[in-house]
TORTOR-470329 format. One line per 2 residues: number of its first residue (from 1); their letters; for each residue x negated, z negated, y of C-alpha. Coordinates in pm, whole numbers, plus 50000, padded with zeros to 5 digits. Example, Ala and Ser with C-alpha at 12.3 -4.5 7.8 and 13.67 -1.06 7.14 Angstrom:
TORTOR-470329
1) as) 48770:49220:49550 ~ 48633:49286:49894
END
This chain:
TORTOR-470329
1) md) 10278:87785:11704 ~ 10368:87417:11650
3) nl) 10203:87132:11836 ~ 10007:87014:11531
5) kk) 09830:87348:11494 ~ 09766:87366:11869
7) rn) 09624:87014:11856 ~ 09386:87099:11571
9) lt) 09263:87417:11741 ~ 09215:87224:12064
11) ff) 09008:86959:11884 ~ 08801:87239:11728
13) ti) 08734:87381:12075 ~ 08632:87038:12204
15) gl) 08388:87016:11914 ~ 08237:87349:12022
17) if) 08199:87222:12380 ~ 08006:86917:12264
19) ml) 07798:87123:12023 ~ 07697:87362:12304
21) sg) 07591:87066:12518 ~ 07361:86962:12234
23) ve) 07225:87314:12191 ~ 07152:87339:12564
25) ya) 06951:87017:12558 ~ 06759:87127:12249
27) vi) 06662:87476:12373 ~ 06568:87378:12729
29) lp) 06383:87049:12675 ~ 06089:87193:12472
31) ti) 05998:87454:12735 ~ 06093:87305:13071
33) wr) 05757:87125:13121 ~ 05550:87440:13071
35) yl) 05801:87636:13281 ~ 05750:87392:13570
37) qi) 05374:87418:13535 ~ 05392:87798:13567
39) le) 05595:87747:13886 ~ 05320:87514:14012
41) ap) 05541:87207:14015 ~ 05382:86859:14028
43) py) 05420:86639:13716 ~ 05700:86426:13861
45) fl) 05927:86734:13869 ~ 05979:86697:13495
47) gl) 06145:86360:13547 ~ 06340:86495:13843
49) gl) 06463:86794:13643 ~ 06581:86583:13349
51) sa) 06739:86321:13576 ~ 06913:86578:13797
53) fs) 07142:86685:13513 ~ 07244:86323:13444
55) ls) 07283:86247:13814 ~ 07533:86522:13891
57) gl) 07720:86446:13568 ~ 07762:86078:13651
59) lt) 07881:86162:14003 ~ 08137:86424:13901
61) gp) 08266:86248:13587 ~ 08504:86010:13768
63) lf) 08619:86292:13999 ~ 08711:86521:13709
65) gc) 08872:86226:13530 ~ 09084:86140:13835
67) ws) 09186:86506:13862 ~ 09299:86517:13499
69) dr) 09493:86190:13531 ~ 09686:86320:13829
71) sk) 09752:86668:13691 ~ 09796:86565:13324
73) tt) 09602:86881:13233 ~ 09247:86943:13117
75) kg) 09226:87313:13030 ~ 09185:87429:13389
77) ii) 08931:87156:13458 ~ 08720:87260:13158
79) lf) 08729:87626:13263 ~ 08629:87524:13616
81) sn) 08347:87295:13503 ~ 08207:87559:13266
83) vf) 08154:87785:13569 ~ 07890:87536:13686
85) ei) 07724:87546:13344 ~ 07716:87926:13362
87) ag) 07580:87930:13717 ~ 07327:87655:13652
89) nf) 07183:87822:13345 ~ 07165:88158:13523
91) my) 06970:87989:13803 ~ 06738:87844:13537
93) fi) 06690:88198:13403 ~ 06596:88334:13749
95) gy) 06354:88047:13815 ~ 06167:88191:14115
97) sk) 06057:87847:14233 ~ 06040:87487:14121
99) wl) 06318:87400:14366 ~ 06551:87661:14218
101) ll) 06475:87523:13872 ~ 06554:87171:13989
103) ss) 06875:87293:14153 ~ 06974:87473:13834
105) rl) 06979:87146:13638 ~ 07169:86977:13918
107) va) 07436:87250:13915 ~ 07461:87262:13534
109) gv) 07507:86884:13528 ~ 07832:86920:13722
111) ga) 07978:87088:13414 ~ 07893:86784:13203
113) ga) 08130:86579:13419 ~ 08427:86734:13238
115) gs) 08348:86514:12939 ~ 08542:86232:13105
117) ci) 08868:86427:13114 ~ 08810:86539:12753
119) fg) 08784:86179:12635 ~ 09092:86097:12841
121) fl) 09277:86385:12674 ~ 09169:86265:12328
123) tr) 09294:85916:12409 ~ 09637:86041:12514
125) tt) 09680:86271:12213 ~ 09558:86045:11931
127) rp) 09690:85733:11765 ~ 09475:85420:11802
129) de) 09416:85401:11427 ~ 09272:85755:11410
131) rs) 09081:85751:11738 ~ 08751:85614:11607
133) gi) 08731:85885:11342 ~ 08801:86163:11592
135) fa) 08550:86026:11843 ~ 08289:86005:11565
137) ai) 08349:86369:11467 ~ 08323:86486:11830
139) ma) 07998:86294:11883 ~ 07862:86436:11558
141) cr) 07923:86786:11696 ~ 07673:86720:11975
143) qv) 07420:86603:11718 ~ 07477:86926:11526
145) gl) 07392:87113:11845 ~ 07074:86912:11884
147) lv) 06986:86994:11525 ~ 07048:87371:11538
149) gp) 06908:87416:11890 ~ 06543:87434:11773
151) af) 06642:87715:11535 ~ 06749:87926:11834
153) nl) 06411:87859:11991 ~ 06247:88039:11700
155) fl) 06371:88376:11829 ~ 06391:88287:12200
157) rl) 06016:88226:12204 ~ 05964:88586:12090
159) cd) 06138:88733:12396 ~ 05911:88939:12620
161) fr) 06088:89211:12820 ~ 06249:89279:13156
163) lg) 06619:89275:13238 ~ 06639:89470:13563
165) pf) 06442:89269:13819 ~ 06424:88962:13590
167) vv) 06157:88871:13339 ~ 06281:88750:13000
169) nk) 06021:88540:12820 ~ 06011:88221:12615
171) yt) 06053:88012:12930 ~ 06337:88200:13101
173) sp) 06526:88310:12787 ~ 06688:87967:12720
175) gi) 06866:87999:13056 ~ 07022:88340:12995
177) fm) 07097:88248:12632 ~ 07293:87938:12732
179) cl) 07458:88130:13016 ~ 07597:88380:12764
181) lw) 07709:88104:12526 ~ 07902:87926:12803
183) vl) 08062:88259:12904 ~ 08176:88311:12544
185) lq) 08311:87957:12538 ~ 08533:88040:12836
187) fv) 08717:88294:12620 ~ 08742:88043:12334
189) vl) 08895:87785:12568 ~ 09142:88042:12704
191) al) 09251:88140:12353 ~ 09238:87817:12151
193) yw) 09278:87525:12393 ~ 09620:87381:12478
195) dv) 09719:87083:12688 ~ 09934:86943:12408
197) pp) 10175:86670:12522 ~ 10076:86306:12479
199) ls) 10201:86107:12183 ~ 10548:85959:12231
201) st) 10586:85594:12319 ~ 10708:85516:11968
203) eg) 10377:85638:11824 ~ 10127:85520:12080
205) gt) 10295:85226:12250 ~ 10212:85383:12587
207) al) 10545:85312:12748 ~ 10534:84943:12665
209) ee) 10180:84922:12798 ~ 10279:85083:13128
211) mk) 10589:84865:13150 ~ 10375:84554:13111
213) qd) 10131:84668:13381 ~ 10408:84759:13626
215) ee) 10583:84426:13572 ~ 10259:84237:13634
217) vd) 10216:84423:13966 ~ 10575:84434:14091
219) ge) 10695:84105:13945 ~ 11024:84268:13848
221) ee) 11272:84084:13627 ~ 11518:84348:13523
223) ap) 11586:84244:13163 ~ 11952:84151:13099
225) lm) 12041:83849:12886 ~ 12092:83990:12537
227) gp) 11956:83954:12185 ~ 11584:84005:12109
229) dq) 11629:84342:11940 ~ 11858:84477:12207
231) dq) 11630:84336:12478 ~ 11325:84509:12334
233) ta) 11514:84838:12302 ~ 11634:84819:12661
235) qt) 11284:84750:12786 ~ 11148:85040:12588
237) yr) 11398:85283:12741 ~ 11335:85145:13087
239) av) 10958:85187:13037 ~ 11005:85542:12920
241) nr) 11203:85619:13233 ~ 10946:85444:13447
243) ad) 10672:85664:13297 ~ 10882:85975:13367
245) sl) 10866:86058:12997 ~ 11211:86213:12960
247) dn) 11197:86311:12592 ~ 11540:86477:12595
249) ss) 11463:86703:12889 ~ 11310:87050:12878
251) dm) 11120:86981:13201 ~ 10964:86658:13071
253) hs) 10610:86779:13128 ~ 10660:86886:13489
255) vh) 10828:86554:13577 ~ 10539:86369:13411
257) ra) 10287:86571:13611 ~ 10459:86469:13935
259) sn) 10413:86095:13867 ~ 10118:85923:14028
261) pf) 09912:85735:13767 ~ 09720:85552:14039
263) kn) 10028:85412:14212 ~ 09957:85050:14110
265) fs) 09596:85101:14007 ~ 09335:84840:14096
267) as) 08970:84901:14009 ~ 08891:84529:14004
269) re) 09185:84450:13775 ~ 09095:84739:13546
271) fl) 08715:84716:13520 ~ 08631:84351:13589
273) re) 08819:84217:13290 ~ 08600:84042:13035
275) ev) 08641:84291:12751 ~ 08585:84594:12977
277) vv) 08266:84444:13123 ~ 08138:84384:12769
279) ll) 08202:84744:12664 ~ 08050:84894:12981
281) ta) 07743:84675:12923 ~ 07727:84798:12563
283) qf) 07744:85158:12688 ~ 07456:85099:12929
285) it) 07232:84915:12685 ~ 07294:85161:12400
287) lf) 07193:85464:12605 ~ 06910:85283:12784
289) nq) 06752:85188:12451 ~ 06819:85528:12295
291) ta) 06656:85726:12576 ~ 06369:85476:12598
293) le) 06307:85524:12226 ~ 06318:85902:12261
295) tm) 06062:85882:12541 ~ 05834:85654:12340
297) vt) 05837:85838:12008 ~ 05648:86158:12091
299) pm) 05345:85994:12261 ~ 05335:85736:11983
301) tq) 05333:85990:11700 ~ 05059:86183:11877
303) qy) 04844:85874:11935 ~ 04879:85704:11596
305) fs) 04968:85983:11354 ~ 04829:86298:11520
307) fg) 05164:86477:11498 ~ 05166:86822:11652
309) el) 05457:87047:11748 ~ 05551:87111:11384
311) gn) 05537:86743:11288 ~ 05752:86637:11581
313) sl) 06003:86915:11516 ~ 06037:86808:11154
315) my) 06077:86445:11259 ~ 06350:86526:11512
317) sl) 06531:86741:11256 ~ 06535:86457:11002
319) cg) 06650:86216:11272 ~ 06931:86455:11363
321) ve) 07046:86475:11002 ~ 07050:86095:10977
323) vi) 07254:86056:11297 ~ 07507:86320:11188
325) lg) 07550:86153:10850 ~ 07580:85821:11031
327) ff) 07864:85947:11250 ~ 08056:86079:10952
329) fv) 07997:85754:10765 ~ 08140:85565:11063
331) rw) 08433:85811:11066 ~ 08505:85723:10701
333) ls) 08449:85351:10757 ~ 08682:85339:11058
335) rs) 08982:85375:10827 ~ 08929:85025:10691
337) vs) 08702:84844:10941 ~ 08802:84747:11295
339) dr) 08618:84879:11600 ~ 08490:84537:11702
341) am) 08351:84473:11353 ~ 08166:84807:11366
343) la) 08029:84715:11708 ~ 07896:84387:11569
345) ig) 07741:84564:11268 ~ 07570:84818:11494
347) lv) 07427:84552:11724 ~ 07285:84359:11427
349) ic) 07118:84674:11288 ~ 06973:84774:11628
351) sa) 06841:84421:11686 ~ 06681:84420:11342
353) ac) 06517:84755:11424 ~ 06367:84616:11747
355) vw) 06236:84306:11568 ~ 06081:84526:11300
357) cl) 05910:84745:11560 ~ 05781:84442:11751
359) if) 05626:84299:11435 ~ 05482:84611:11274
361) lc) 05433:84875:11545 ~ 05291:84693:11846
363) ep) 04968:84616:11658 ~ 04930:84879:11382
365) rg) 04752:84755:11072 ~ 04724:84830:10702
367) gy) 04600:85187:10718 ~ 04764:85522:10792
369) gw) 05012:85512:10502 ~ 05152:85169:10587
371) el) 05162:85239:10960 ~ 05357:85561:10902
373) sa) 05597:85384:10664 ~ 05657:85104:10915
375) fi) 05725:85362:11188 ~ 05972:85554:10969
377) ig) 06160:85235:10878 ~ 06183:85129:11244
379) vf) 06318:85466:11360 ~ 06555:85482:11061
381) lq) 06707:85143:11143 ~ 06741:85227:11511
383) ll) 06922:85552:11435 ~ 07134:85386:11168
385) gl) 07282:85143:11419 ~ 07343:85403:11690
387) pf) 07665:85563:11551 ~ 07822:85221:11490
389) va) 07770:85108:11849 ~ 07838:85445:12013
391) vs) 08170:85517:11839 ~ 08309:85163:11842
393) qv) 08249:85100:12212 ~ 08405:85434:12315
395) sl) 08707:85377:12092 ~ 08754:85018:12208
397) fs) 08716:85119:12571 ~ 08998:85372:12531
399) kv) 09222:85098:12391 ~ 09158:84818:12641
401) ta) 09192:85037:12951 ~ 09515:85190:13082
403) ek) 09609:85516:12915 ~ 09763:85671:13226
405) tq) 09427:85651:13412 ~ 09212:85716:13107
407) gf) 09032:86018:13251 ~ 08904:85821:13550
409) sq) 08813:85522:13331 ~ 08619:85744:13090
411) gv) 08443:85895:13392 ~ 08333:85549:13503
413) rr) 08214:85473:13149 ~ 08013:85795:13131
415) sv) 07869:85730:13478 ~ 07740:85393:13357
417) gg) 07583:85579:13065 ~ 07436:85833:13307
419) va) 07258:85558:13498 ~ 07117:85433:13166
421) ti) 06986:85780:13070 ~ 06801:85794:13402
423) lg) 06653:85445:13388 ~ 06566:85443:13016
425) pl) 06298:85716:13029 ~ 06160:85576:13355
427) wa) 06116:85234:13193 ~ 05962:85363:12871
429) gg) 05751:85635:13032 ~ 05525:85387:13207
431) lt) 05494:85148:12912 ~ 05399:85368:12617
433) nn) 05069:85179:12601 ~ 05234:84838:12625
435) ly) 05491:84832:12347 ~ 05535:84454:12354
437) im) 05691:84469:12702 ~ 05890:84784:12635
439) lg) 06034:84677:12299 ~ 06070:84319:12420
441) mm) 06301:84437:12699 ~ 06502:84645:12453
443) la) 06544:84343:12223 ~ 06635:84115:12515
445) ll) 06910:84356:12621 ~ 07042:84371:12265
447) ii) 07050:83991:12243 ~ 07241:83975:12571
449) is) 07510:84221:12458 ~ 07527:84057:12115
451) vm) 07600:83717:12276 ~ 07856:83877:12509
453) ta) 08025:84046:12213 ~ 08037:83722:12013
455) ls) 08188:83526:12304 ~ 08447:83798:12376
457) ye) 08515:83899:12016 ~ 08879:83789:12022
459) rl) 08949:84003:12328 ~ 08787:84318:12187
461) te) 09100:84457:12032 ~ 09375:84694:12132
463) pr) 09688:84549:12295 ~ 09988:84492:12071
465) pv) 10291:84645:12243 ~ 10559:84436:12070
467) ec) 10379:84111:12140 ~ 10328:84219:12499
469) ah) 10699:84280:12531 ~ 10784:83933:12392
471) ss) 10523:83766:12611 ~ 10674:83929:12920
473) ds) 11017:83806:12808 ~ 10899:83450:12775
475) gg) 10721:83472:13110 ~ 11038:83592:13283
END
């Protein structure tokens, strides 16, 4: 099997992983509150249970990413992390006590940490010009899982039997169902996932990037005095050797695995650069506002529109369809529009959505029909901007951070997002009756990141290897 076919099958498997993560969220979230009540848990356990998953994921993300950067492999890490998903969901199925249920989400969240090494793998095996489209498709897969998850609940809620000593009902069945799905995924990963080699330096510019970083750290001046073309060629070969990427050797991969990607790594130099700070801030604000909105919507529809379970389910399904279409639209648009332009478009749309909600939702007026229309428009605009911001900031982050430590960097990015998913619901949960403060904070955050993006717009672009090479020549 050639590398192209292996690559496509691997991407398909990654799509399944993200889709299952969406399914898990969609089948467990609707029943976990009632499940906790049956186990006589106090109300705050709901927040603890939802936050536990994010907490363990944000802690393990950088660790898994560092592991993948050092080993240059991801298949074993994914198989290992899925064991925690299997164990965590089986613990959720057993559910003898509220503490076991809380622990089950903590254990399952460890498996989510593998997402960092997956994004690192995608960065190493894709060209910069195709990366936005691939990231958009992967993110859309999770939205598909969120959309089809409620359909599984239709038959899970009918379960009422015993499995040995265990009771299988509508509260415990999501755990055993997801446990079986993650077990099946293990076989899919074993059969269809390959650690395909990274793109060559001529395609991705990786060698020149690493050469530039090493020269900045070591201050080496090895370039001989020769013509510009010959000089660039010599530097390219030297960079390839420095990266241990021996293309003409059968043991290229093993040599590459032995290299230490963190040899000259500096966290301050990597993450405190202007463009990286902007993108990490965008990651935090995007997920903070998204989870705050998700927390606000259900109480609001119940209070103002008397939506029941059916109404909310229909609303979430329509929202899921919009987000999926949005991701695929961004995938198509990425062929002709730069990442930073899409980021700017997304921030404008999200800011407009917040302004709309502040004007028309904080003090409902005009009757039921107008109030419902204003609510639909506000949610539509918010969800319309989400794919633009989400895809562009992930793609840009992969381009402005070092490729050889991409797994760790993606882990840091996802950890920042994990903090946002914990704080967002906490902020919105206490302010559902004071929308001016809640939405005002969301708008203020969007204005801050919009100003940061405008001031750093010139820096929000991928490095140009050839120009980097010439700049290092002139500096030497």
